[in-house]
C-alpha positions as CSV (number, residue, x, y, z in Angstrom):
1,M,-14.2,0.9,-19.7
2,I,-12.4,3.2,-17.8
3,P,-13.8,6.5,-18.6
4,S,-11.2,9.1,-19.7
5,P,-10.9,12.0,-17.0
6,A,-12.9,15.1,-17.0
7,P,-11.8,17.5,-19.7
8,S,-11.8,20.5,-17.2
9,R,-10.8,20.4,-13.7
10,R,-13.6,20.4,-11.0
11,A,-12.6,22.1,-8.1
12,V,-13.2,20.0,-4.5
13,A,-13.3,22.6,-1.8
14,T,-15.0,21.0,1.3
15,V,-14.4,16.8,1.9
16,S,-16.1,15.0,4.9
17,V,-13.8,12.2,6.0
18,V,-15.8,8.9,7.2
19,G,-13.2,6.3,9.5
20,A,-10.8,7.9,12.0
21,G,-8.7,5.0,11.7
22,R,-4.4,5.2,10.2
23,L,-6.0,6.5,6.7
24,G,-8.8,8.4,7.8
25,T,-6.7,10.5,10.3
26,A,-4.1,11.1,8.0
27,M,-6.1,11.9,5.3
28,A,-7.9,14.6,7.0
29,R,-4.8,16.1,8.2
30,A,-3.4,15.9,4.6
31,L,-6.3,17.7,2.7
32,T,-6.6,20.2,5.8
33,E,-2.8,21.2,5.1
34,A,-3.4,21.2,1.1
35,G,-6.1,23.9,2.0
36,L,-9.3,22.0,1.6
37,T,-11.8,22.6,4.3
38,V,-12.3,18.7,6.1
39,N,-14.9,18.1,8.5
40,G,-13.8,14.9,10.4
41,P,-12.9,12.4,10.7
42,F,-15.8,11.0,12.1
43,R,-16.1,7.7,13.9
44,R,-18.0,4.7,13.6
45,G,-21.8,5.5,13.7
46,E,-21.3,9.3,13.3
47,R,-22.9,11.0,10.7
48,A,-20.8,13.0,8.1
49,R,-21.5,16.8,7.7
50,R,-22.3,17.4,4.0
51,A,-19.5,18.2,1.7
52,D,-18.6,18.6,-2.3
53,V,-17.2,14.9,-1.1
54,V,-17.6,12.3,1.0
55,L,-14.7,10.1,1.8
56,L,-15.5,6.7,3.0
57,C,-11.7,5.6,4.9
58,V,-13.1,2.4,6.8
59,P,-12.6,-1.1,6.4
60,D,-13.7,-3.0,3.4
61,A,-16.5,-5.2,5.2
62,E,-18.2,-1.5,6.1
63,I,-18.0,0.0,3.0
64,A,-21.4,-1.0,1.8
65,G,-23.3,0.3,5.0
66,A,-21.2,3.3,5.1
67,A,-22.1,4.1,1.9
68,R,-25.8,3.9,2.3
69,A,-25.8,5.6,5.5
70,H,-24.1,8.4,4.0
71,A,-26.1,8.5,0.4
72,G,-26.7,12.0,-0.5
73,I,-24.8,14.1,1.8
74,G,-21.7,15.1,-0.8
75,R,-21.6,15.5,-4.5
76,R,-19.7,12.6,-4.9
77,L,-18.8,9.4,-2.5
78,G,-15.9,8.1,-2.7
79,H,-14.0,5.1,-0.8
80,T,-10.1,4.2,-0.4
81,S,-9.8,0.7,-0.3
82,G,-7.4,-1.1,-2.8
83,A,-9.6,-4.4,-3.3
84,T,-13.0,-3.5,-3.0
85,P,-15.1,-2.7,-6.5
86,I,-16.6,0.7,-6.7
87,Q,-20.2,-0.4,-7.1
88,D,-21.4,1.1,-3.9
89,V,-19.8,4.5,-4.5
90,D,-18.8,6.8,-7.4
91,F,-15.1,6.5,-7.3
92,G,-12.5,5.0,-5.7
93,L,-9.0,6.2,-4.4
94,H,-6.1,4.4,-3.2
95,P,-3.0,5.6,-1.4
96,L,-0.4,3.1,-2.2
97,Q,1.5,3.8,0.7
98,T,1.5,2.7,4.5
99,F,0.1,5.1,7.5
100,L,0.4,4.8,11.0
101,G,-2.2,7.8,11.3
102,G,0.0,10.9,12.3
103,E,1.0,11.5,8.8
104,G,0.5,14.7,7.2
105,L,0.6,16.3,3.5
106,A,4.1,15.3,3.2
107,A,3.6,11.6,3.4
108,F,1.5,12.0,0.2
109,R,4.0,13.8,-1.9
110,G,4.6,11.7,-5.0
111,I,3.2,8.2,-4.0
112,G,0.9,6.8,-6.6
113,C,-3.1,6.8,-5.9
114,A,-4.7,3.9,-7.6
115,V,-8.2,5.7,-9.1
116,A,-11.2,4.5,-10.9
117,A,-15.0,6.0,-11.3
118,H,-18.2,5.4,-12.8
119,D,-18.0,8.4,-15.0
120,R,-16.0,11.4,-16.3
121,D,-17.0,13.7,-13.2
122,G,-16.3,11.1,-10.5
123,L,-12.6,10.5,-12.2
124,G,-12.1,14.3,-12.4
125,V,-13.2,14.4,-9.0
126,A,-11.0,11.5,-7.7
127,R,-7.8,13.2,-9.6
128,D,-8.9,16.5,-8.2
129,L,-8.1,14.9,-4.7
130,V,-5.0,12.9,-5.7
131,D,-3.7,16.4,-7.2
132,A,-4.4,18.2,-3.8
133,L,-2.3,15.5,-2.1
134,G,0.6,15.9,-4.7
135,A,0.5,12.3,-5.2
136,R,0.2,10.7,-8.9
137,A,-2.9,9.3,-9.8
138,F,-3.4,6.1,-12.1
139,V,-6.2,4.4,-12.9
140,I,-7.1,0.7,-12.3
141,D,-10.1,-1.1,-13.6
142,D,-12.0,-3.0,-11.1
143,G,-11.7,-6.4,-13.0
144,A,-8.0,-6.1,-12.2
145,R,-8.6,-5.0,-8.6
146,G,-7.4,-8.1,-7.0
147,S,-4.0,-8.7,-9.1
148,Y,-3.4,-4.7,-7.8
149,H,-4.2,-5.1,-4.6
150,A,-2.4,-8.6,-4.0
151,A,0.6,-7.2,-5.6
152,A,0.8,-4.2,-2.8
153,S,0.3,-6.8,0.2
154,I,3.2,-8.9,-1.4
155,A,5.2,-5.7,-2.0
156,S,4.5,-4.1,1.6
157,N,2.7,-6.3,4.0
158,Y,4.8,-9.6,3.3
159,L,7.6,-7.6,3.5
160,V,7.4,-6.8,6.8
161,T,6.3,-10.2,7.4
162,L,9.9,-11.5,6.4
163,E,11.9,-9.0,8.7
164,D,9.7,-10.4,11.5
165,A,11.3,-13.6,10.3
166,A,14.7,-12.3,9.8
167,E,14.1,-11.2,13.6
168,Q,13.3,-14.5,14.8
169,V,16.2,-16.3,13.2
170,A,18.6,-13.4,14.4
171,A,17.5,-14.2,17.7
172,A,19.8,-17.3,17.9
173,T,23.1,-14.9,17.4
174,G,21.8,-13.0,20.6
175,L,20.5,-10.0,18.9
176,S,17.3,-8.5,20.3
177,P,14.8,-7.1,17.8
178,A,15.4,-3.9,18.2
179,E,19.6,-4.7,17.6
180,T,18.3,-6.7,14.4
181,R,16.5,-3.7,13.0
182,A,18.8,-1.4,13.7
183,L,21.4,-3.6,12.0
184,F,20.0,-4.8,8.9
185,A,17.5,-1.8,8.1
186,P,20.5,-0.2,5.9
187,L,20.6,-3.9,4.2
188,V,17.1,-4.0,3.6
189,R,16.7,-0.1,2.5
190,S,19.9,-0.7,0.2
191,T,18.1,-3.7,-1.4
192,V,14.7,-1.9,-1.8
193,E,16.4,1.0,-3.6
194,N,18.4,-1.5,-5.7
195,W,14.9,-3.1,-6.7
196,A,13.9,0.0,-7.6
197,A,16.3,1.4,-9.8
198,H,17.5,-2.1,-11.7
199,G,14.5,-4.5,-11.0
200,A,14.5,-8.0,-8.9
201,A,16.6,-10.0,-11.2
202,S,19.6,-7.1,-11.7
203,S,19.6,-6.5,-8.2
204,L,19.5,-10.3,-6.6
205,T,22.8,-11.1,-4.5
206,G,23.6,-13.9,-2.1
207,P,24.4,-17.5,-2.2
208,I,21.7,-18.6,-4.4
209,A,22.6,-15.8,-6.9
210,R,26.1,-17.0,-6.7
211,G,25.3,-20.7,-6.9
212,D,26.4,-21.1,-4.0
213,E,24.1,-24.2,-2.7
214,A,26.5,-25.6,0.4
215,T,25.9,-22.1,1.9
216,V,21.9,-22.2,1.5
217,D,21.9,-26.0,3.2
218,S,24.2,-24.2,6.0
219,Q,21.3,-21.8,6.1
220,R,18.7,-23.8,6.0
221,A,19.9,-26.3,8.6
222,A,20.7,-22.9,11.3
223,V,16.9,-22.1,10.4
224,A,15.8,-25.9,11.0
225,E,17.6,-25.6,14.7
226,H,16.6,-22.2,15.8
227,A,13.1,-21.4,14.0
228,P,11.7,-24.7,12.8
229,A,7.9,-23.1,12.1
230,L,10.0,-20.7,9.6
231,L,11.5,-24.0,8.0
232,P,8.8,-24.0,5.1
233,L,8.7,-20.4,4.5
234,F,12.6,-20.6,3.7
235,D,12.1,-23.3,1.4
236,V,9.4,-21.7,-0.5
237,L,11.5,-18.3,-0.4
238,A,14.5,-20.5,-1.9
239,E,12.7,-22.2,-4.7
240,R,11.3,-18.8,-6.0
241,T,15.0,-16.9,-5.3
242,R,16.4,-19.8,-7.4
243,A,13.6,-19.3,-10.1
244,L,14.3,-15.5,-9.9
245,A,18.4,-16.0,-10.7
246,A,17.5,-17.8,-13.3
247,R,16.5,-15.3,-15.1
248,K,19.5,-13.0,-14.2
249,E,21.7,-12.3,-17.5
250,P,25.0,-13.9,-16.6
251,S,28.3,-11.4,-16.6
252,P,30.5,-11.5,-19.6
């Protein structure tokens, strides 16, 4: 059972960040800007300094080893993985955002952060850190981590994969990848904003939504000619889009 948050706020004054990758670098900078005393980020093989909290921002496969190496250094030990259970740490805190490594506090403002802990104190510590970042905490049970992280990957990682596919198909028109990004980015942004405001079915546009299968056939032929490796992806997406269109309420 997920514990309730601690009834009173426990201040976290010092944090040691382990992991100098994109998230670790951004997390250390953001927490510093939030007014906490931050040690690190510490690189692979370095031992963190003592702090209220030791936060592991390391690859999933390294969490167990890093947890053993840094046990007892802080009052609480946490990780920032979205997919890995919290069996090796006291709490988990996963920012639902992508980072390039140079971001600071502004990148965390208003984003969701999945939190989990073994007890109320651990959950309170996780929530303290989320509050310091100006983010929004929501609790994810370990048993739901697979679904949660798969949803995040579909929404973010696979979107980038789709945009790469769009660049490849657009190359047949003579557009460079940079030109495709510049021209298509406003379309992508408005689509995402429509989805966020109205949901997928209500935001769907295009030939499949209109029932224009002749145009879909023309698109498929173009993909087959100029980017044949993408044809299986096109077919799967078209099939799923037809299913989504079937959920769309007809116009009065």
